[in-house]
PyMOL CGO cylinders between C-alpha atoms (Angstrom):
from pymol import cmd
from pymol.cgo import CYLINDER

trace = [
    CYLINDER, 22.08, -83.19, -28.22, 22.97, -82.32, -25.02, 0.3, 1, 1, 1, 1, 1, 1,
    CYLINDER, 22.97, -82.32, -25.02, 20.22, -81.91, -22.12, 0.3, 1, 1, 1, 1, 1, 1,
    CYLINDER, 20.22, -81.91, -22.12, 19.55, -78.57, -20.82, 0.3, 1, 1, 1, 1, 1, 1,
    CYLINDER, 19.55, -78.57, -20.82, 20.39, -77.79, -16.65, 0.3, 1, 1, 1, 1, 1, 1,
    CYLINDER, 20.39, -77.79, -16.65, 15.95, -77.85, -16.41, 0.3, 1, 1, 1, 1, 1, 1,
    CYLINDER, 15.95, -77.85, -16.41, 15.64, -81.32, -18.21, 0.3, 1, 1, 1, 1, 1, 1,
    CYLINDER, 15.64, -81.32, -18.21, 18.40, -82.49, -16.23, 0.3, 1, 1, 1, 1, 1, 1,
    CYLINDER, 18.40, -82.49, -16.23, 16.61, -81.91, -12.58, 0.3, 1, 1, 1, 1, 1, 1,
    CYLINDER, 16.61, -81.91, -12.58, 13.12, -82.81, -14.27, 0.3, 1, 1, 1, 1, 1, 1,
    CYLINDER, 13.12, -82.81, -14.27, 14.95, -86.21, -15.00, 0.3, 1, 1, 1, 1, 1, 1,
    CYLINDER, 14.95, -86.21, -15.00, 16.26, -86.46, -11.37, 0.3, 1, 1, 1, 1, 1, 1,
    CYLINDER, 16.26, -86.46, -11.37, 13.25, -85.84, -9.24, 0.3, 1, 1, 1, 1, 1, 1,
    CYLINDER, 13.25, -85.84, -9.24, 11.40, -88.17, -11.65, 0.3, 1, 1, 1, 1, 1, 1,
    CYLINDER, 11.40, -88.17, -11.65, 13.44, -90.78, -10.63, 0.3, 1, 1, 1, 1, 1, 1,
    CYLINDER, 13.44, -90.78, -10.63, 13.68, -90.66, -7.08, 0.3, 1, 1, 1, 1, 1, 1,
    CYLINDER, 13.68, -90.66, -7.08, 9.78, -89.70, -7.35, 0.3, 1, 1, 1, 1, 1, 1,
    CYLINDER, 9.78, -89.70, -7.35, 9.22, -93.52, -8.70, 0.3, 1, 1, 1, 1, 1, 1,
    CYLINDER, 9.22, -93.52, -8.70, 12.46, -94.96, -6.56, 0.3, 1, 1, 1, 1, 1, 1,
    CYLINDER, 12.46, -94.96, -6.56, 11.43, -98.03, -4.49, 0.3, 1, 1, 1, 1, 1, 1,
    CYLINDER, 11.43, -98.03, -4.49, 13.78, -96.96, -2.15, 0.3, 1, 1, 1, 1, 1, 1,
    CYLINDER, 13.78, -96.96, -2.15, 16.50, -99.63, 0.25, 0.3, 1, 1, 1, 1, 1, 1,
    CYLINDER, 16.50, -99.63, 0.25, 17.67, -97.56, 3.29, 0.3, 1, 1, 1, 1, 1, 1,
    CYLINDER, 17.67, -97.56, 3.29, 20.44, -97.91, 4.35, 0.3, 1, 1, 1, 1, 1, 1,
    CYLINDER, 20.44, -97.91, 4.35, 21.09, -96.57, 8.50, 0.3, 1, 1, 1, 1, 1, 1,
    CYLINDER, 21.09, -96.57, 8.50, 23.86, -95.85, 9.70, 0.3, 1, 1, 1, 1, 1, 1,
    CYLINDER, 23.86, -95.85, 9.70, 23.92, -97.60, 13.58, 0.3, 1, 1, 1, 1, 1, 1,
    CYLINDER, 23.92, -97.60, 13.58, 22.18, -95.92, 16.22, 0.3, 1, 1, 1, 1, 1, 1,
    CYLINDER, 22.18, -95.92, 16.22, 24.18, -93.78, 18.07, 0.3, 1, 1, 1, 1, 1, 1,
    CYLINDER, 24.18, -93.78, 18.07, 21.76, -91.13, 19.53, 0.3, 1, 1, 1, 1, 1, 1,
    CYLINDER, 21.76, -91.13, 19.53, 18.38, -90.01, 19.52, 0.3, 1, 1, 1, 1, 1, 1,
    CYLINDER, 18.38, -90.01, 19.52, 18.21, -90.79, 15.15, 0.3, 1, 1, 1, 1, 1, 1,
    CYLINDER, 18.21, -90.79, 15.15, 20.68, -91.81, 12.67, 0.3, 1, 1, 1, 1, 1, 1,
    CYLINDER, 20.68, -91.81, 12.67, 21.18, -91.11, 9.11, 0.3, 1, 1, 1, 1, 1, 1,
    CYLINDER, 21.18, -91.11, 9.11, 20.08, -93.47, 6.63, 0.3, 1, 1, 1, 1, 1, 1,
    CYLINDER, 20.08, -93.47, 6.63, 20.47, -93.09, 2.45, 0.3, 1, 1, 1, 1, 1, 1,
    CYLINDER, 20.47, -93.09, 2.45, 18.94, -94.37, -0.61, 0.3, 1, 1, 1, 1, 1, 1,
    CYLINDER, 18.94, -94.37, -0.61, 21.11, -97.29, -2.30, 0.3, 1, 1, 1, 1, 1, 1,
    CYLINDER, 21.11, -97.29, -2.30, 19.57, -96.66, -5.41, 0.3, 1, 1, 1, 1, 1, 1,
    CYLINDER, 19.57, -96.66, -5.41, 19.00, -93.27, -5.99, 0.3, 1, 1, 1, 1, 1, 1,
    CYLINDER, 19.00, -93.27, -5.99, 21.18, -91.41, -3.30, 0.3, 1, 1, 1, 1, 1, 1,
    CYLINDER, 21.18, -91.41, -3.30, 18.54, -89.59, -0.74, 0.3, 1, 1, 1, 1, 1, 1,
    CYLINDER, 18.54, -89.59, -0.74, 19.11, -89.48, 2.66, 0.3, 1, 1, 1, 1, 1, 1,
    CYLINDER, 19.11, -89.48, 2.66, 16.75, -88.82, 5.23, 0.3, 1, 1, 1, 1, 1, 1,
    CYLINDER, 16.75, -88.82, 5.23, 16.40, -89.58, 9.64, 0.3, 1, 1, 1, 1, 1, 1,
    CYLINDER, 16.40, -89.58, 9.64, 15.17, -92.54, 10.86, 0.3, 1, 1, 1, 1, 1, 1,
    CYLINDER, 15.17, -92.54, 10.86, 13.97, -92.06, 15.10, 0.3, 1, 1, 1, 1, 1, 1,
    CYLINDER, 13.97, -92.06, 15.10, 16.24, -95.19, 17.02, 0.3, 1, 1, 1, 1, 1, 1,
    CYLINDER, 16.24, -95.19, 17.02, 13.08, -95.10, 20.02, 0.3, 1, 1, 1, 1, 1, 1,
    CYLINDER, 13.08, -95.10, 20.02, 9.27, -94.19, 19.39, 0.3, 1, 1, 1, 1, 1, 1,
    CYLINDER, 9.27, -94.19, 19.39, 8.73, -90.80, 20.29, 0.3, 1, 1, 1, 1, 1, 1,
    CYLINDER, 8.73, -90.80, 20.29, 6.53, -91.35, 22.90, 0.3, 1, 1, 1, 1, 1, 1,
    CYLINDER, 6.53, -91.35, 22.90, 9.04, -93.91, 25.15, 0.3, 1, 1, 1, 1, 1, 1,
    CYLINDER, 9.04, -93.91, 25.15, 12.39, -92.41, 25.88, 0.3, 1, 1, 1, 1, 1, 1,
    CYLINDER, 12.39, -92.41, 25.88, 14.41, -94.54, 28.14, 0.3, 1, 1, 1, 1, 1, 1,
    CYLINDER, 14.41, -94.54, 28.14, 16.64, -91.52, 28.49, 0.3, 1, 1, 1, 1, 1, 1,
    CYLINDER, 16.64, -91.52, 28.49, 13.73, -89.81, 30.50, 0.3, 1, 1, 1, 1, 1, 1,
    CYLINDER, 13.73, -89.81, 30.50, 13.69, -89.55, 34.23, 0.3, 1, 1, 1, 1, 1, 1,
    CYLINDER, 13.69, -89.55, 34.23, 9.85, -91.11, 34.63, 0.3, 1, 1, 1, 1, 1, 1,
    CYLINDER, 9.85, -91.11, 34.63, 9.56, -93.32, 31.36, 0.3, 1, 1, 1, 1, 1, 1,
    CYLINDER, 9.56, -93.32, 31.36, 8.30, -96.96, 32.30, 0.3, 1, 1, 1, 1, 1, 1,
    CYLINDER, 8.30, -96.96, 32.30, 6.80, -99.36, 29.18, 0.3, 1, 1, 1, 1, 1, 1,
    CYLINDER, 6.80, -99.36, 29.18, 5.20, -100.77, 31.82, 0.3, 1, 1, 1, 1, 1, 1,
    CYLINDER, 5.20, -100.77, 31.82, 3.34, -98.27, 32.83, 0.3, 1, 1, 1, 1, 1, 1,
    CYLINDER, 3.34, -98.27, 32.83, -0.07, -99.32, 31.84, 0.3, 1, 1, 1, 1, 1, 1,
    CYLINDER, -0.07, -99.32, 31.84, -3.51, -96.24, 32.24, 0.3, 1, 1, 1, 1, 1, 1,
    CYLINDER, -3.51, -96.24, 32.24, -5.14, -96.01, 34.79, 0.3, 1, 1, 1, 1, 1, 1,
    CYLINDER, -5.14, -96.01, 34.79, -8.64, -98.17, 34.62, 0.3, 1, 1, 1, 1, 1, 1,
    CYLINDER, -8.64, -98.17, 34.62, -12.08, -96.45, 35.43, 0.3, 1, 1, 1, 1, 1, 1,
    CYLINDER, -12.08, -96.45, 35.43, -13.62, -98.74, 38.47, 0.3, 1, 1, 1, 1, 1, 1,
    CYLINDER, -13.62, -98.74, 38.47, -16.42, -101.07, 37.38, 0.3, 1, 1, 1, 1, 1, 1,
    CYLINDER, -16.42, -101.07, 37.38, -19.22, -102.41, 39.60, 0.3, 1, 1, 1, 1, 1, 1,
    CYLINDER, -19.22, -102.41, 39.60, -19.90, -105.86, 40.58, 0.3, 1, 1, 1, 1, 1, 1,
    CYLINDER, -19.90, -105.86, 40.58, -23.58, -106.43, 40.52, 0.3, 1, 1, 1, 1, 1, 1,
    CYLINDER, -23.58, -106.43, 40.52, -24.54, -107.99, 43.89, 0.3, 1, 1, 1, 1, 1, 1,
    CYLINDER, -24.54, -107.99, 43.89, -26.43, -111.00, 42.49, 0.3, 1, 1, 1, 1, 1, 1,
    CYLINDER, -26.43, -111.00, 42.49, -23.12, -111.90, 40.31, 0.3, 1, 1, 1, 1, 1, 1,
    CYLINDER, -23.12, -111.90, 40.31, -21.48, -115.30, 41.37, 0.3, 1, 1, 1, 1, 1, 1,
    CYLINDER, -21.48, -115.30, 41.37, -18.60, -114.58, 39.67, 0.3, 1, 1, 1, 1, 1, 1,
]
cmd.load_cgo(trace, "trace")
Protein backbone atom coordinates (compact mmCIF):
# COMPACT_ATOMS: atom_id res chain seq x y z
CA UNK A 1 0.00 0.00 0.00
CA UNK A 2 1.38 3.40 -1.00
CA UNK A 3 1.55 6.22 1.60
CA UNK A 4 -0.04 9.56 0.83
CA UNK A 5 2.06 12.71 0.59
CA UNK A 6 0.46 14.14 3.74
CA UNK A 7 1.35 11.02 5.74
CA UNK A 8 4.95 11.11 4.50
CA UNK A 9 5.25 14.83 5.36
CA UNK A 10 3.84 14.23 8.86
CA UNK A 11 6.28 11.34 9.44
CA UNK A 12 9.19 13.51 8.28
CA UNK A 13 8.13 16.33 10.66
CA UNK A 14 7.77 13.88 13.57
CA UNK A 15 11.23 12.41 12.87
CA UNK A 16 12.80 15.89 12.76
CA UNK A 17 11.18 16.79 16.09
CA UNK A 18 12.55 13.63 17.70
CA UNK A 19 16.07 14.09 16.32
CA UNK A 20 18.87 14.81 18.77
CA UNK A 21 20.82 16.90 16.31
CA UNK A 22 24.51 16.34 15.59
CA UNK A 23 25.46 19.58 13.82
CA UNK A 24 28.18 19.59 11.20
CA UNK A 25 29.11 23.27 10.82
CA UNK A 26 31.14 24.69 7.93
CA UNK A 27 34.43 26.48 8.57
CA UNK A 28 34.03 30.06 9.83
CA UNK A 29 34.05 32.48 6.91
CA UNK A 30 32.15 35.62 7.87
CA UNK A 31 29.68 36.43 10.65
CA UNK A 32 27.81 33.11 10.38
CA UNK A 33 28.30 29.60 9.05
CA UNK A 34 25.75 27.12 7.73
CA UNK A 35 25.31 23.84 9.55
CA UNK A 36 23.50 20.62 8.73
CA UNK A 37 22.33 17.84 11.04
CA UNK A 38 24.21 14.62 10.38
CA UNK A 39 21.09 12.55 11.13
CA UNK A 40 17.99 14.33 9.81
CA UNK A 41 19.49 16.83 7.34
CA UNK A 42 17.95 19.94 8.97
CA UNK A 43 19.87 23.12 8.09
CA UNK A 44 20.60 26.06 10.40
CA UNK A 45 22.82 29.18 10.52
CA UNK A 46 25.30 29.49 13.41
CA UNK A 47 26.91 32.72 14.61
CA UNK A 48 30.72 32.72 14.53
CA UNK A 49 31.08 35.35 17.27
CA UNK A 50 29.10 36.67 20.19
CA UNK A 51 26.79 39.46 18.97
CA UNK A 52 27.84 41.79 21.82
CA UNK A 53 31.52 41.67 20.81
CA UNK A 54 32.33 42.28 17.18
CA UNK A 55 36.07 42.72 16.48
CA UNK A 56 35.24 44.45 13.20
CA UNK A 57 33.67 47.40 15.02
CA UNK A 58 36.03 50.30 15.55
CA UNK A 59 35.41 50.91 19.27
CA UNK A 60 34.99 47.33 20.45
CA UNK A 61 37.32 45.93 23.09
CA UNK A 62 36.60 42.80 25.14
CA UNK A 63 38.48 44.35 28.08
CA UNK A 64 36.22 47.41 28.39
CA UNK A 65 34.57 46.86 31.76
CA UNK A 66 31.51 48.77 32.94
CA UNK A 67 32.09 51.75 35.24
CA UNK A 68 31.77 50.90 38.92
CA UNK A 69 29.97 53.33 41.23
CA UNK A 70 32.13 55.45 43.52
CA UNK A 71 32.25 54.22 47.12
CA UNK A 72 33.03 56.47 50.06
CA UNK A 73 35.31 55.12 52.73
CA UNK A 74 34.59 55.63 56.43
CA UNK A 75 37.13 57.88 58.09
CA UNK A 76 37.27 55.47 61.02
CA UNK A 77 38.22 52.57 58.77
CA UNK A 78 41.78 51.29 59.19
CA UNK A 79 42.11 49.72 55.76
